[in-house]
C-alpha positions in Angstrom: 89.7 -89.0 118.0 87.5 -87.5 115.2 89.0 -85.3 112.4 88.1 -82.0 114.0 89.5 -83.0 117.3 92.8 -84.1 115.8 93.1 -80.8 113.9 92.3 -78.8 117.0 94.9 -80.8 118.9 97.5 -80.2 116.2 96.8 -76.4 116.3 97.1 -76.4 120.1 100.7 -77.5 119.7 101.6 -74.1 118.3 103.8 -73.1 121.1 105.4 -69.9 122.2 108.7 -71.3 121.0 107.3 -72.0 117.6 105.8 -68.5 117.4 109.2 -67.1 118.3 110.8 -69.2 115.6 108.3 -67.9 113.1 108.9 -64.4 114.3 112.6 -64.5 113.4 111.9 -64.3 109.7 110.6 -61.0 108.3 107.4 -61.0 106.4 108.3 -58.8 103.5 105.9 -59.9 100.8 102.5 -61.7 100.2 104.2 -65.1 99.8 106.0 -64.9 103.2 102.8 -63.6 104.8 100.8 -66.5 103.3 103.4 -69.0 104.4 103.4 -67.7 108.0 99.5 -67.6 108.1 99.4 -71.2 106.9 101.9 -72.2 109.6 99.7 -70.7 112.3 96.1 -71.3 111.2 96.4 -74.2 108.8 92.7 -74.5 107.9 89.2 -73.2 108.7 87.5 -75.1 111.5 85.2 -72.5 113.2 84.1 -68.9 112.7 86.7 -66.5 114.1 89.2 -63.8 113.3 92.9 -64.2 113.9 95.0 -61.1 114.3 98.6 -61.7 113.2 100.5 -58.8 114.5 103.7 -57.6 112.8 106.2 -55.2 114.3 107.7 -52.3 112.5 110.4 -54.5 110.9 107.8 -57.0 109.6 108.4 -59.6 112.2 105.6 -61.7 113.6 104.8 -60.6 117.2 104.7 -63.8 119.3 101.1 -63.1 120.5 98.0 -64.4 118.8 94.8 -62.5 119.2 91.6 -64.5 118.4 88.1 -63.1 118.1 85.8 -66.1 118.5 82.2 -66.6 117.6 82.2 -64.0 114.8 78.8 -63.8 113.1 78.5 -65.1 109.5 78.0 -61.5 108.2 79.6 -58.5 110.0 77.1 -56.5 112.0 76.5 -52.8 111.2 78.8 -51.7 114.0 81.7 -54.0 113.0 83.7 -51.4 111.0 83.7 -49.0 113.9 84.7 -51.7 116.4 87.4 -53.0 114.0 88.6 -49.5 113.5 89.2 -49.1 117.3 91.1 -52.4 117.3 93.2 -51.3 114.3 93.8 -47.9 116.0 95.3 -49.6 119.0 97.5 -51.7 116.8 98.7 -48.6 114.9 99.4 -46.8 118.2 101.6 -49.7 119.2 103.6 -49.2 116.0 102.5 -52.5 114.5 100.5 -53.7 111.5 98.2 -56.7 111.2 97.1 -59.4 108.9 93.6 -60.6 109.7 92.6 -64.2 108.9 88.9 -64.8 108.6 88.5 -68.5 109.6 85.5 -70.5 108.7 84.8 -74.0 107.6 83.7 -74.5 104.0 84.9 -74.3 100.4 88.0 -72.4 99.3 86.2 -69.7 97.4 85.0 -66.5 99.0 81.3 -66.2 99.7 79.4 -62.9 99.8 79.7 -63.1 103.6 83.5 -63.4 103.4 83.6 -60.4 101.1 81.4 -58.5 103.6 84.0 -59.2 106.2 86.8 -58.2 103.8 85.0 -54.9 103.0 84.3 -54.2 106.7 88.0 -54.7 107.5 89.1 -52.6 104.6 86.8 -49.8 105.7 88.1 -50.0 109.2 91.7 -50.0 108.0 91.1 -46.9 105.8 91.3 -44.7 109.0 94.7 -46.2 109.9 96.7 -46.2 106.7 99.3 -49.0 106.5 98.0 -50.8 109.6 95.9 -53.5 107.8 98.5 -55.5 105.9 96.2 -58.1 104.4 93.0 -60.1 104.8 93.2 -63.8 104.4 90.6 -66.6 104.3 91.1 -69.9 106.2 88.8 -72.5 104.8 88.5 -76.3 105.0 91.3 -76.7 102.5 93.9 -74.3 103.9 94.5 -70.5 103.9 94.6 -68.1 100.9 94.9 -64.3 100.5 91.6 -62.6 100.1 92.7 -59.9 97.7 90.9 -56.9 96.6 88.0 -57.5 94.3 88.1 -56.5 90.7 85.3 -54.9 88.7 84.2 -58.5 87.9 84.3 -59.7 91.6 
């Protein structure tokens, strides 16, 4: 088994039971959110978005939503499409942490920032729904925080 296949196999062992266990602990700060995201995603292997849904009490909903084959840079209509998704999440009384998964180095590229910005623009219409944007890269998962004036 090559390295990517082993990693995919390990990820596939993320069972409903494990998701339920993870869902028993509230996500009440960035550290617990990052820990939970790392338990679910582990590392960036392919280009996709993970939607980690949180209920009103901050518990992980045992349902993973993946958006596969995301383009390297979000297309012009991405914020509107993402806003519709976030609107449905808000209507359900949930919030979401979005993990941008892609292979590569741990630092955010301009394309990663473009996804971050598209998600933030989409989330602006649904205050409190977008909890965080995270980046899954070849070395793990990190928060993709807001850029400063320097970034």
